[in-house]
C-alpha positions in Angstrom: -42.8 -17.9 71.8 -42.5 -16.2 68.4 -44.9 -13.5 67.9 -47.1 -13.9 64.7 -47.7 -10.5 62.8 -51.3 -9.5 62.3 -53.0 -9.3 59.0 -52.9 -5.6 59.1 -49.2 -5.6 59.7 -48.6 -7.9 56.9 -50.7 -5.7 54.5 -48.7 -2.7 55.7 -45.5 -4.2 55.2 -46.4 -5.4 51.7 -47.5 -1.9 50.7 -44.3 -0.4 52.1 -42.2 -2.9 50.2 -44.0 -2.1 46.9 -43.4 1.6 47.6 -39.7 1.0 48.1 -39.4 -1.1 44.9 -41.2 1.6 42.9 -38.8 4.2 44.3 -35.8 2.0 43.4 -37.2 1.7 39.8 -37.6 5.3 39.5 -34.1 6.1 40.8 -32.8 3.6 38.4 -34.6 5.1 35.4 -33.5 8.6 36.6 -29.8 7.5 36.9 -30.0 5.9 33.5 -31.4 9.0 31.9 -28.9 11.3 33.6 -26.0 8.8 32.5 -27.2 8.8 29.0 -27.4 12.6 29.0 -24.0 13.1 30.4 -22.6 10.6 27.9 -24.4 12.3 24.8 -23.3 15.7 26.0 -19.6 14.4 26.3 -19.7 12.9 22.8 -21.4 15.9 21.4 -18.7 18.2 22.9 -15.8 15.9 21.9 -16.9 15.8 18.2 -17.4 19.6 18.2 -14.2 20.3 19.9 -11.0 21.0 18.0 -9.1 18.3 19.8 -11.3 15.7 17.9 -10.1 16.9 14.5 -6.7 16.2 12.9 -4.4 19.2 12.9 -1.2 17.6 11.7 -0.3 14.5 9.7 3.2 13.2 9.4 3.9 10.9 6.6 6.6 8.5 6.5 8.0 6.0 3.8 6.2 7.5 0.8 8.4 7.6 -2.3 6.0 7.6 -5.4 2.7 8.3 -3.4 2.9 12.0 -2.7 2.5 13.1 0.8 0.0 15.7 -0.4 -2.2 12.9 -1.6 -2.1 11.2 1.7 -2.7 14.3 3.8 -5.6 15.5 1.5 -7.4 12.2 1.7 -7.1 11.9 5.4 -8.0 15.5 6.2 -11.0 15.1 3.9 -12.0 11.9 5.8 -11.4 13.5 9.2 -13.7 16.5 8.3 -16.4 13.8 8.2 -15.2 11.2 10.8 -13.5 11.8 14.2 -10.0 10.5 14.8 -11.7 7.8 17.0 -13.3 6.3 13.9 -11.9 3.0 12.7 -8.6 3.2 10.5 -10.4 1.6 7.4 -12.7 4.7 7.3 -9.9 7.2 7.2 -7.8 5.1 4.8 -10.3 3.5 2.4 -9.8 6.1 -0.4 -5.9 6.0 -0.1 -6.0 2.2 -0.4 -7.4 2.6 -4.0 -4.2 3.7 -5.0 -2.4 0.5 -6.6 1.0 1.7 -5.5 0.0 1.2 -1.8 1.0 -2.2 -0.2 0.0 -1.3 3.3 -0.6 1.6 5.4 -0.4 2.0 9.3 -1.9 4.7 11.4 -0.6 5.7 14.8 -1.9 8.6 16.9 1.0 10.4 18.1 -1.1 12.9 20.1 -4.8 13.5 20.5 -5.0 15.3 17.2 -1.8 14.4 15.5 -1.4 11.4 13.3 1.6 9.5 12.2 1.1 7.6 8.8 3.4 4.8 7.8 3.2 4.0 4.1 4.7 0.8 2.5 4.6 0.9 -1.3 5.1 -1.7 -4.1 8.4 -1.2 -6.0 8.0 0.4 -9.3 9.8 -1.9 -11.9 9.8 -0.3 -15.2 7.9 2.0 -17.6 5.8 0.5 -20.3 6.5 2.9 -23.2 3.5 1.9 -25.4 1.0 2.4 -22.7 2.5 5.4 -20.8 2.1 3.5 -17.5 4.6 1.8 -15.0 4.7 -1.9 -14.1 4.7 -2.3 -10.3 5.8 -5.1 -8.0 2.2 -6.5 -7.6 2.0 -7.0 -11.6 -0.3 -4.3 -12.0 0.0 -1.4 -14.4 -0.2 2.1 -12.7 -1.9 4.6 -14.9 -0.9 8.3 -14.7 -4.3 9.4 -15.7 -6.0 8.1 -12.5 -3.2 9.3 -9.9 -0.5 11.7 -9.6 2.4 11.1 -11.9 5.6 9.6 -10.6 9.2 10.1 -11.4 10.5 8.1 -14.3 14.0 8.8 -13.6 16.2 5.7 -13.6 13.4 3.5 -14.7 13.8 0.7 -17.3 11.9 1.5 -20.6 9.8 -1.5 -21.8 8.8 -1.8 -25.5 6.8 -4.6 -27.4 5.2 -6.4 -24.5 1.4 -5.9 -24.6 -0.3 -8.6 -22.9 -1.1 -9.1 -19.1 0.7 -12.6 -19.1 3.9 -10.8 -20.5 3.8 -8.1 -17.7 3.4 -10.9 -15.3 6.7 -12.6 -16.8 8.5 -9.3 -16.8 7.5 -8.5 -13.3 9.0 -11.9 -12.2 12.1 -11.5 -14.0 12.8 -7.8 -12.8 11.9 -8.8 -9.2 14.8 -11.4 -9.3 17.3 -8.7 -10.3 19.3 -6.8 -8.0 18.6 -3.1 -7.5 22.1 -2.2 -8.8 21.6 -4.4 -11.9 18.2 -2.8 -12.7 20.0 0.7 -12.7 22.4 -0.6 -15.4 19.5 -1.3 -17.7 18.2 1.3 -20.0 15.6 -0.4 -22.1 14.0 -4.0 -22.6 12.7 -4.7 -26.1 10.7 -7.8 -27.0 12.4 -9.9 -29.6 10.0 -12.7 -30.0 11.5 -16.0 -31.2 9.8 -19.1 -32.6 10.8 -21.0 -29.4 10.5 -18.0 -26.9 7.6 -15.5 -27.2 9.1 -13.5 -24.3 12.7 -13.3 -25.5 14.3 -9.8 -24.9 16.8 -7.4 -26.2 18.4 -5.2 -23.4 20.1 -2.0 -24.1 22.5 -1.2 -21.2 23.4 2.2 -20.1 27.0 1.6 -21.2 25.9 0.9 -24.8 26.2 -3.0 -24.5 23.3 -5.0 -25.9 22.3 -8.2 -24.1 20.0 -10.9 -25.7 18.4 -13.1 -23.1 15.3 -15.1 -22.2 13.4 -13.5 -19.3 14.2 -16.6 -17.3 18.0 -16.0 -17.5 18.1 -12.4 -16.9 19.3 -13.0 -13.3 22.6 -13.9 -14.8 23.0 -10.1 -15.2 23.6 -9.7 -11.5 27.2 -10.5 -12.4 27.2 -7.9 -15.2 30.2 -6.0 -13.8 32.4 -9.2 -14.1 30.9 -10.2 -17.4 31.6 -6.7 -18.8 35.2 -6.7 -17.6 35.8 -10.0 -19.2 34.2 -9.0 -22.7 36.2 -8.9 -25.7 37.0 -5.2 -26.5 35.7 -5.8 -30.0 32.4 -7.2 -29.0 29.4 -5.1 -28.2 26.8 -7.7 -27.7 26.2 -10.4 -25.2 23.9 -13.4 -25.3 23.0 -15.6 -22.4 22.6 -19.3 -23.2 19.0 -20.3 -22.2 20.1 -24.0 -21.3 23.4 -23.3 -19.4 22.6 -19.8 -18.3 26.1 -18.8 -19.4 26.9 -15.5 -21.1 29.1 -15.2 -24.3 30.1 -12.2 -26.3 30.1 -11.5 -30.0 30.2 -8.7 -32.4 27.1 -6.8 -33.1 28.4 -5.9 -36.5 27.1 -8.0 -39.5 
């Protein structure tokens, strides 16, 4: 026969259970407080320890964006934010540079950072505005950022509207790199039938007349030049057939 506990025993057991539950709650609260304090101390120690600050930045892939520009902005950012912060916090100032296509951060060591820069190509120098035209179609002003090298850039004269820059951008992107190195200057020679018609001065002294849509014919410039009549110093590219022909520049 099962023994039934008395009322006093039930009351005593209930009191003991409540005391045990209170102890468990107190222990849980204490453990939470201790854990929070340990975590807070660890975070405080980390953020104030040298290991949390960038000591070295390695920059790869930069050509026209100076390495000092990248390092200075990252070091300035890391003085305010730990290297554990999200990348966009560290790079948001750098990303304002219109030459930047993308940037990638990789932590090589705890306080050493590798930065991989991908830039937009610089296509030409806009002579009238003292700015360069880049692959994105934007103009890059030297007044806002560090100047870049103008060596071997094509000089552009006459084009002064945004739509014209976009047309130039599309035409220059279609040209091979070796072809662009042969072009010294592009001058707008507006025609009644073509506002964007161009006169090109090549580095070898030859003058080329072409629509922007047929500039890619110049990717065969070496063979065109070799077949040129020695007495002719001018080339025109037929807009309909996209075929070059030479003629004398003399009146």
